[in-house]
A tleap script that builds the chain and sets N, CA, C and O, in Angstrom:
source leaprc.protein.ff14SB
mol = sequence {
  NMET ARG LYS LEU VAL ALA PHE LEU SER GLY
  MET LEU ASN GLY ALA ILE VAL GLY ALA VAL
  THR ALA LEU MET LEU THR PRO GLN SER GLY
  LYS GLU LEU ARG GLU GLN ALA ARG ARG ARG
  TYR ASN ASP MET LEU GLU GLU GLY ARG LYS
  ALA ALA ASP ALA ARG ARG ALA GLU VAL LEU
  ALA GLU PHE GLU GLU MET LYS ARG CSER
}
set mol.1.N position { 0.828 -1.190 0.000 }
set mol.1.CA position { 0.000 0.000 0.000 }
set mol.1.C position { 0.870 1.252 0.000 }
set mol.1.O position { 0.594 2.202 -0.733 }
set mol.2.N position { 1.926 1.257 0.823 }
set mol.2.CA position { 2.805 2.422 0.882 }
set mol.2.C position { 3.496 2.662 -0.449 }
set mol.2.O position { 3.687 3.804 -0.868 }
set mol.3.N position { 3.868 1.570 -1.109 }
set mol.3.CA position { 4.535 1.715 -2.402 }
set mol.3.C position { 3.599 2.343 -3.423 }
set mol.3.O position { 4.019 3.174 -4.228 }
set mol.4.N position { 2.331 1.949 -3.390 }
set mol.4.CA position { 1.349 2.508 -4.319 }
set mol.4.C position { 1.152 3.993 -4.062 }
set mol.4.O position { 1.126 4.790 -4.999 }
set mol.5.N position { 1.015 4.365 -2.802 }
set mol.5.CA position { 0.828 5.777 -2.453 }
set mol.5.C position { 2.061 6.581 -2.852 }
set mol.5.O position { 1.940 7.677 -3.400 }
set mol.6.N position { 3.243 6.041 -2.578 }
set mol.6.CA position { 4.477 6.738 -2.950 }
set mol.6.C position { 4.575 6.885 -4.463 }
set mol.6.O position { 4.968 7.939 -4.964 }
set mol.7.N position { 4.221 5.839 -5.185 }
set mol.7.CA position { 4.265 5.898 -6.645 }
set mol.7.C position { 3.297 6.940 -7.184 }
set mol.7.O position { 3.666 7.766 -8.019 }
set mol.8.N position { 2.051 6.901 -6.702 }
set mol.8.CA position { 1.050 7.860 -7.179 }
set mol.8.C position { 1.428 9.285 -6.813 }
set mol.8.O position { 1.217 10.206 -7.602 }
set mol.9.N position { 1.980 9.474 -5.632 }
set mol.9.CA position { 2.419 10.803 -5.209 }
set mol.9.C position { 3.545 11.301 -6.110 }
set mol.9.O position { 3.533 12.455 -6.539 }
set mol.10.N position { 4.498 10.454 -6.392 }
set mol.10.CA position { 5.599 10.831 -7.281 }
set mol.10.C position { 5.119 11.124 -8.685 }
set mol.10.O position { 5.586 12.063 -9.330 }
set mol.11.N position { 4.186 10.316 -9.155 }
set mol.11.CA position { 3.649 10.529 -10.498 }
set mol.11.C position { 2.903 11.858 -10.574 }
set mol.11.O position { 3.058 12.602 -11.542 }
set mol.12.N position { 2.104 12.156 -9.572 }
set mol.12.CA position { 1.357 13.412 -9.547 }
set mol.12.C position { 2.304 14.602 -9.466 }
set mol.12.O position { 2.130 15.586 -10.185 }
set mol.13.N position { 3.297 14.517 -8.599 }
set mol.13.CA position { 4.261 15.614 -8.488 }
set mol.13.C position { 5.030 15.810 -9.788 }
set mol.13.O position { 5.259 16.945 -10.205 }
set mol.14.N position { 5.423 14.736 -10.420 }
set mol.14.CA position { 6.121 14.831 -11.701 }
set mol.14.C position { 5.252 15.452 -12.774 }
set mol.14.O position { 5.724 16.254 -13.581 }
set mol.15.N position { 3.980 15.079 -12.782 }
set mol.15.CA position { 3.052 15.648 -13.762 }
set mol.15.C position { 2.871 17.140 -13.538 }
set mol.15.O position { 2.808 17.915 -14.493 }
set mol.16.N position { 2.788 17.541 -12.282 }
set mol.16.CA position { 2.618 18.965 -11.970 }
set mol.16.C position { 3.848 19.753 -12.396 }
set mol.16.O position { 3.727 20.794 -13.041 }
set mol.17.N position { 5.025 19.265 -12.041 }
set mol.17.CA position { 6.262 19.960 -12.414 }
set mol.17.C position { 6.399 20.018 -13.928 }
set mol.17.O position { 6.766 21.056 -14.478 }
set mol.18.N position { 6.113 18.924 -14.601 }
set mol.18.CA position { 6.194 18.904 -16.061 }
set mol.18.C position { 5.210 19.856 -16.707 }
set mol.18.O position { 5.548 20.554 -17.663 }
set mol.19.N position { 3.996 19.886 -16.191 }
set mol.19.CA position { 2.976 20.776 -16.751 }
set mol.19.C position { 3.351 22.236 -16.544 }
set mol.19.O position { 3.220 23.049 -17.460 }
set mol.20.N position { 3.813 22.568 -15.354 }
set mol.20.CA position { 4.202 23.959 -15.081 }
set mol.20.C position { 5.380 24.360 -15.958 }
set mol.20.O position { 5.396 25.462 -16.506 }
set mol.21.N position { 6.358 23.484 -16.095 }
set mol.21.CA position { 7.515 23.783 -16.937 }
set mol.21.C position { 7.094 23.991 -18.382 }
set mol.21.O position { 7.518 24.953 -19.023 }
set mol.22.N position { 6.268 23.101 -18.894 }
set mol.22.CA position { 5.810 23.229 -20.283 }
set mol.22.C position { 5.011 24.510 -20.482 }
set mol.22.O position { 5.164 25.191 -21.496 }
set mol.23.N position { 4.170 24.832 -19.526 }
set mol.23.CA position { 3.364 26.046 -19.652 }
set mol.23.C position { 4.231 27.301 -19.637 }
set mol.23.O position { 3.965 28.253 -20.370 }
set mol.24.N position { 5.255 27.299 -18.813 }
set mol.24.CA position { 6.107 28.480 -18.714 }
set mol.24.C position { 6.993 28.666 -19.946 }
set mol.24.O position { 7.422 29.782 -20.239 }
set mol.25.N position { 7.262 27.604 -20.650 }
set mol.25.CA position { 8.149 27.691 -21.808 }
set mol.25.C position { 7.412 27.889 -23.127 }
set mol.25.O position { 8.053 28.028 -24.169 }
set mol.26.N position { 6.102 27.904 -23.108 }
set mol.26.CA position { 5.346 28.087 -24.342 }
set mol.26.C position { 5.051 29.564 -24.572 }
set mol.26.O position { 4.764 30.298 -23.627 }
set mol.27.N position { 5.122 29.998 -25.821 }
set mol.27.CA position { 4.854 31.408 -26.126 }
set mol.27.C position { 3.350 31.675 -26.242 }
set mol.27.O position { 2.784 31.586 -27.332 }
set mol.28.N position { 2.714 31.999 -25.131 }
set mol.28.CA position { 1.286 32.285 -25.118 }
set mol.28.C position { 1.048 33.558 -24.321 }
set mol.28.O position { 1.904 34.006 -23.558 }
set mol.29.N position { -0.121 34.122 -24.513 }
set mol.29.CA position { -0.481 35.288 -23.709 }
set mol.29.C position { -0.791 34.843 -22.285 }
set mol.29.O position { -1.016 33.660 -22.028 }
set mol.30.N position { -0.801 35.789 -21.376 }
set mol.30.CA position { -1.088 35.469 -19.979 }
set mol.30.C position { -2.455 34.848 -19.794 }
set mol.30.O position { -2.617 33.910 -19.014 }
set mol.31.N position { -3.445 35.371 -20.512 }
set mol.31.CA position { -4.805 34.845 -20.380 }
set mol.31.C position { -4.873 33.404 -20.875 }
set mol.31.O position { -5.470 32.550 -20.219 }
set mol.32.N position { -4.263 33.128 -22.030 }
set mol.32.CA position { -4.259 31.758 -22.568 }
set mol.32.C position { -3.528 30.819 -21.619 }
set mol.32.O position { -3.959 29.687 -21.396 }
set mol.33.N position { -2.422 31.297 -21.062 }
set mol.33.CA position { -1.633 30.485 -20.143 }
set mol.33.C position { -2.440 30.135 -18.896 }
set mol.33.O position { -2.415 28.990 -18.445 }
set mol.34.N position { -3.144 31.097 -18.343 }
set mol.34.CA position { -3.965 30.843 -17.157 }
set mol.34.C position { -5.099 29.875 -17.464 }
set mol.34.O position { -5.392 28.989 -16.662 }
set mol.35.N position { -5.733 30.036 -18.609 }
set mol.35.CA position { -6.821 29.121 -18.984 }
set mol.35.C position { -6.309 27.697 -19.138 }
set mol.35.O position { -6.930 26.748 -18.660 }
set mol.36.N position { -5.180 27.556 -19.805 }
set mol.36.CA position { -4.611 26.227 -20.012 }
set mol.36.C position { -4.193 25.616 -18.672 }
set mol.36.O position { -4.416 24.429 -18.436 }
set mol.37.N position { -3.589 26.418 -17.803 }
set mol.37.CA position { -3.180 25.915 -16.490 }
set mol.37.C position { -4.404 25.482 -15.685 }
set mol.37.O position { -4.374 24.447 -15.020 }
set mol.38.N position { -5.463 26.256 -15.742 }
set mol.38.CA position { -6.692 25.925 -15.013 }
set mol.38.C position { -7.284 24.614 -15.525 }
set mol.38.O position { -7.712 23.772 -14.735 }
set mol.39.N position { -7.310 24.442 -16.850 }
set mol.39.CA position { -7.852 23.200 -17.423 }
set mol.39.C position { -7.021 21.993 -16.998 }
set mol.39.O position { -7.566 20.961 -16.607 }
set mol.40.N position { -5.709 22.130 -17.078 }
set mol.40.CA position { -4.849 21.005 -16.698 }
set mol.40.C position { -4.979 20.685 -15.215 }
set mol.40.O position { -5.009 19.518 -14.827 }
set mol.41.N position { -5.056 21.711 -14.397 }
set mol.41.CA position { -5.226 21.509 -12.955 }
set mol.41.C position { -6.525 20.760 -12.680 }
set mol.41.O position { -6.544 19.804 -11.904 }
set mol.42.N position { -7.601 21.191 -13.311 }
set mol.42.CA position { -8.896 20.525 -13.120 }
set mol.42.C position { -8.859 19.091 -13.623 }
set mol.42.O position { -9.434 18.203 -12.993 }
set mol.43.N position { -8.190 18.847 -14.755 }
set mol.43.CA position { -8.055 17.487 -15.274 }
set mol.43.C position { -7.299 16.599 -14.290 }
set mol.43.O position { -7.690 15.458 -14.043 }
set mol.44.N position { -6.207 17.135 -13.728 }
set mol.44.CA position { -5.430 16.349 -12.774 }
set mol.44.C position { -6.231 16.066 -11.509 }
set mol.44.O position { -6.157 14.967 -10.959 }
set mol.45.N position { -6.991 17.044 -11.050 }
set mol.45.CA position { -7.840 16.815 -9.881 }
set mol.45.C position { -8.859 15.717 -10.150 }
set mol.45.O position { -9.090 14.857 -9.300 }
set mol.46.N position { -9.460 15.745 -11.314 }
set mol.46.CA position { -10.455 14.734 -11.670 }
set mol.46.C position { -9.818 13.347 -11.736 }
set mol.46.O position { -10.401 12.372 -11.262 }
set mol.47.N position { -8.619 13.257 -12.323 }
set mol.47.CA position { -7.927 11.970 -12.380 }
set mol.47.C position { -7.610 11.469 -10.975 }
set mol.47.O position { -7.751 10.280 -10.687 }
set mol.48.N position { -7.186 12.371 -10.107 }
set mol.48.CA position { -6.900 12.001 -8.722 }
set mol.48.C position { -8.138 11.510 -8.002 }
set mol.48.O position { -8.083 10.537 -7.250 }
set mol.49.N position { -9.248 12.177 -8.231 }
set mol.49.CA position { -10.504 11.753 -7.604 }
set mol.49.C position { -10.917 10.369 -8.092 }
set mol.49.O position { -11.360 9.531 -7.307 }
set mol.50.N position { -10.769 10.137 -9.390 }
set mol.50.CA position { -11.127 8.824 -9.935 }
set mol.50.C position { -10.242 7.735 -9.345 }
set mol.50.O position { -10.727 6.661 -8.987 }
set mol.51.N position { -8.938 8.013 -9.243 }
set mol.51.CA position { -8.015 7.031 -8.675 }
set mol.51.C position { -8.349 6.770 -7.210 }
set mol.51.O position { -8.318 5.625 -6.759 }
set mol.52.N position { -8.666 7.822 -6.470 }
set mol.52.CA position { -9.021 7.663 -5.057 }
set mol.52.C position { -10.311 6.867 -4.913 }
set mol.52.O position { -10.412 6.005 -4.040 }
set mol.53.N position { -11.291 7.143 -5.753 }
set mol.53.CA position { -12.556 6.402 -5.700 }
set mol.53.C position { -12.345 4.927 -6.015 }
set mol.53.O position { -12.931 4.056 -5.373 }
set mol.54.N position { -11.503 4.653 -7.010 }
set mol.54.CA position { -11.230 3.265 -7.378 }
set mol.54.C position { -10.533 2.539 -6.230 }
set mol.54.O position { -10.875 1.403 -5.902 }
set mol.55.N position { -9.559 3.203 -5.627 }
set mol.55.CA position { -8.836 2.575 -4.517 }
set mol.55.C position { -9.754 2.388 -3.314 }
set mol.55.O position { -9.674 1.372 -2.625 }
set mol.56.N position { -10.612 3.350 -3.061 }
set mol.56.CA position { -11.563 3.248 -1.951 }
set mol.56.C position { -12.469 2.031 -2.151 }
set mol.56.O position { -12.739 1.293 -1.204 }
set mol.57.N position { -12.933 1.826 -3.372 }
set mol.57.CA position { -13.787 0.677 -3.665 }
set mol.57.C position { -13.025 -0.632 -3.439 }
set mol.57.O position { -13.583 -1.595 -2.913 }
set mol.58.N position { -11.750 -0.663 -3.839 }
set mol.58.CA position { -10.942 -1.863 -3.625 }
set mol.58.C position { -10.780 -2.155 -2.137 }
set mol.58.O position { -10.926 -3.295 -1.697 }
set mol.59.N position { -10.478 -1.117 -1.371 }
set mol.59.CA position { -10.273 -1.301 0.067 }
set mol.59.C position { -11.564 -1.756 0.739 }
set mol.59.O position { -11.536 -2.640 1.595 }
set mol.60.N position { -12.684 -1.166 0.364 }
set mol.60.CA position { -13.962 -1.580 0.943 }
set mol.60.C position { -14.283 -3.027 0.595 }
set mol.60.O position { -14.791 -3.769 1.436 }
set mol.61.N position { -13.991 -3.433 -0.634 }
set mol.61.CA position { -14.227 -4.819 -1.031 }
set mol.61.C position { -13.343 -5.765 -0.218 }
set mol.61.O position { -13.801 -6.821 0.218 }
set mol.62.N position { -12.082 -5.391 -0.014 }
set mol.62.CA position { -11.183 -6.211 0.797 }
set mol.62.C position { -11.682 -6.289 2.240 }
set mol.62.O position { -11.635 -7.349 2.864 }
set mol.63.N position { -12.155 -5.172 2.759 }
set mol.63.CA position { -12.675 -5.134 4.125 }
set mol.63.C position { -13.885 -6.045 4.269 }
set mol.63.O position { -13.985 -6.803 5.235 }
set mol.64.N position { -14.797 -5.975 3.319 }
set mol.64.CA position { -15.987 -6.830 3.361 }
set mol.64.C position { -15.595 -8.300 3.289 }
set mol.64.O position { -16.191 -9.139 3.964 }
set mol.65.N position { -14.601 -8.610 2.475 }
set mol.65.CA position { -14.126 -9.988 2.353 }
set mol.65.C position { -13.532 -10.462 3.682 }
set mol.65.O position { -13.743 -11.603 4.093 }
set mol.66.N position { -12.797 -9.586 4.338 }
set mol.66.CA position { -12.195 -9.942 5.625 }
set mol.66.C position { -13.271 -10.134 6.690 }
set mol.66.O position { -13.122 -10.994 7.559 }
set mol.67.N position { -14.341 -9.359 6.643 }
set mol.67.CA position { -15.424 -9.506 7.615 }
set mol.67.C position { -16.118 -10.853 7.458 }
set mol.67.O position { -16.545 -11.454 8.444 }
set mol.68.N position { -16.232 -11.327 6.223 }
set mol.68.CA position { -16.905 -12.601 5.969 }
set mol.68.C position { -16.052 -13.788 6.379 }
set mol.68.O position { -16.581 -14.863 6.664 }
set mol.69.N position { -14.753 -13.610 6.413 }
set mol.69.CA position { -13.841 -14.722 6.743 }
set mol.69.C position { -13.763 -14.979 8.220 }
set mol.69.O position { -13.043 -15.878 8.652 }
savepdb mol mol.pdb
quit
């Protein structure tokens, strides 16, 4: 479990750093840059929520299985 959390945390941090770096190096206006950053941030939040929901369902299923045993 710790390895999974560490992996997901590292992946998320890497994605954030990569996205910020790419956004800062692209020739866009400030307004376009903010819009793109907002969209990417929202996309990453949604992906994180989906991953958390999936993991929560797995843990609950494991818990229910343990209760039956």
